[in-house]
N, C-alpha and C positions, 0 to 999 in steps of 0.2 A: 846774366852772368853773376852780378853781385848777389842776387837772390840765392842762386845756387851755392855760392861761397858761404853765405850766412847760414844756410841750411846745413851745409857740411860742417861748419864750425860748431853749430849748435849740437849736431849729432856727436861730435867728438867730445865736447865738454859736458854733455848731459850726465854721464856717470859721475863726474866730479861734483856737479851740482846736487845730485841725489845724495851722494856721500856726505857732503857738507851740511845739507838740510837735516839729514838723519842725525848727524853728530850734534847739531844745534838743539834738536828736539830732545835727545837724550840728556844733554847738558842742562837744559831748562828743567826737565823732569827730576833729574838728580838734585839740582839746587833746591827745588821745591820740597822734595822729601827730606832733605837735610835740614832746611830752615823751618819746616812746619809739618807736624804729623798730619796725615790725611784726615783724621777725625777731629783735629783741633779746629774749633770754630773761628777764632780770631787770631791774627798773627801775633806771636810773642816768642822771643823778646822783640819789642817794637818800641820806637820812640814816640808813638802817638797814643793810641787807645790804651795799650798795655801799661805804658809809663804813667798815663793819667790816672788809671785805676789804682796802681800801686802808690802813687803820690797822694791821692785822696785818702786811701786807707791809712797810710802812715800819718797823715795829718790828724786823723781821728784818733789813732792809737796814742800819738804823742800828746794830744790835748788831754787824754785820760790820765796819762802819767803826770802831766802838768797840774791837773786837779789834785792828785794825791800829794804832790809836793806843797801846793799852796794851801791845802786843808789837812794838816797833820792830825792824827788821832793816836790811840794807844798803840796801834800796830807800827806807827812811824818810829817809835822808840824801842820796840821789842826786837828780839832775836829773829832774824829772817826778814825784817822790814815788812812790806806788804806782800812779799812773796809767800807768806803763809797762806794766802788766799789762792785757790785754784784759778779764780778769775784773772788775777794778775799774772800768774804763771802762763796761762793761755794767751793773755795779751802780750806778754814779752816774747813768747814763741811766734805769735803772729807778726809782731814787729820785726823780728829777725827774718821771717819768711819774706815779708814785703820789702825789707831793705835789700835783701839779696835779689829779689825780683826786679826792683828798680835799678840796681846796679847792672843787672843783666840787660835791661832795656836800654840803658845809656850806652853801655859798651858793646851791646849785641853779642855778649859772650854766651856760647852754648854751654860751657861748663857751669857758669853761674846759674843759668836757666835750669840745668839738671839739678843743681843743689837746691834751688827754690822748690822744684817739684818734689824732691825727697823730703824737705822740711814740711811741705804742705800735707803730706800723708799723715803727719803727726798733728799739725796745728789745726787743720780744717775740721777733722772729726772731733778734736778736743773742744774747739769753739762751739760746734753744734751741740755737743754734750753739755757744756756750760750753760748755753741758752735754754736747753730743754730742762735741765735740773733746776736752774735758778727760777725761771718763770713758772715751772710746774709746782715747785715747793712753795714759792711765794704766793701762788694763787690759793694754796691750802692754808698757810700761816706765814705771813711775812717775817715773824719773829724767829722762825727756824733758820733763816739765812741772814737776817739782819738783826743784830742786838738792839733791844729797845732803847738803850742810851746812845746808840751810834748816831753819827751825823746824818740827818736826812738829806740825801743828795737830790738835786733837781732831776726831774724825769728824763730830760734830754741827756744828762750826764749818765744816768742809769742805763739808758739805751746805748750810749757809747761804750760802756763796760760790758754789757750783757746781751747785746743784739747786733750792733753794727759789725763787730769783728766776724761773727758767723756769716753775715750777709755778704761782706766783701770777699771773705775766703771762699764762699760758695761760688761767687761770680768768677773768681780766679780759676778754680778747678774746673768749672763747667765750660768756660769760654776761652781761657788763656793757657790751658795746660793740655798735654797729651793724656790719653786714658791711663788710669792706674793699672798696674799688673799684680798688685798684692792680692792674695787669696784669703779665704776665711781663716785658716789656721794661723798664718802669720799675723793676721789682723787681731786675733784673740791674744796671741803672745805679746804683741806690741801694746795693746790696750791694758793687759794685766800688768805689764811692767810699769806703765804710766800710773795706773790706779794705785797699785800697792807701793810704788815708789813715793807717790804723794802721801800715802798713809804713813810710811816710815818718816817722811820729812816733817809732817805736822806733829807726830809724836815726839820727835826730837825738839821741835819748837816748843811744845807743851812742857817738856821737861825743864826748859830754861825760863819760859815766860809764865807758866802756870795757868794759861788759858788757851782754849781752842779758838780757831778763827771763826767757826760757825757754831751758833748755839745748838744746832742739831747734834753735834758731836758730844756735847755735854750731856744730852739726854740718853744717848745710846750707850749700852754696855759693850763689852768686847765682842760678844756674838753679834750684836746689832751692827757694829762697825764692820765686822767681817762680811756680813750680808750686804751692807751698803756699798762697800768697795767692790765686792764681787759683782753686784748688779750694775754698778757704774762701769766696770771693765767690760761686761757683756754688752751694755748699751753703746759703748764707744766702738766695740767691734761691729755691732750692728750698723752703727753710723758709717763706718768705713765701707762695708759691703753695700749699704744703701746708696751712698754717694757714688760708688762705682757703677751701680745699676742705673742711677739717675743720669750719670754722664752718658751711658749708652742710650737711654731714652731721648736725651736731648741731641746728641751728636751722632748716634749710630753705634752699633756694636762691632762692625767689621765682619768679614766673612769668617766662618768657622772652618772652611775648607779652602784648598788652593783654587784660585780662579781658573776657570776653564773656558775655552772658546771654541766654537765650531765654525767651519767655513760658511760664509754668507751672513753670519750674525753681525749686528751692529755692535761696535765696541762699547762696553759699559765699564764704569768704574769698579775698582776692586773692593769698594767699601759701600755699605748700605747706609742710608740716612733714615 
């Protein structure tokens, strides 16, 4: 008799148990999708790995700024300070990006996380461009990017300015960020604004200081500068598209069509790796 009563009770509450379990499953899935994009490799914002990466990146960036303050040169007293250099502009933008990222990790704020991702669309390709241009031109002639009378900085400091930022920014976008949605045409527009905006800025600084930040600018005439900044804008746009493609190669591109399922098929994820 007790067995029959238990079976009867189980039969009565079975629909409620099914409804409750389905609600729990939907809730967990929704929470996962809200807190982390399906293609995002590591959790972020997060108070562990993500926060550590952003903290280490900020430590490197701030040590580079500390070096500038402790080792003044002619740019320290000039109009625009060291922000006449594209390297320092990129470093400042990366510092802002990682500061917002660290705040998002600490507070677990989705809005700050979104802001960090927006900033990284500018800062990451710019840092990659700086690394490519600096080390590429330096391999041809170091005096084109570093004046002969300039302070010879230690190699590890040089890496902190011209390589470390691009590496940590790459790690952030590949493993701690959702995929970018920017396409080729907006990429070119953004890159052109940054490139020619910087050109306008250094011409303004030149009108006050009487010198260009890089010796290469002294060598080129107006047509040469137009060509240089046009090529730089194109390279940055290529960087954006390439980083977007690289993200897909590392984390998956996602389905291009709506997921479909047929009766009897084993359930598969909606994203490819």
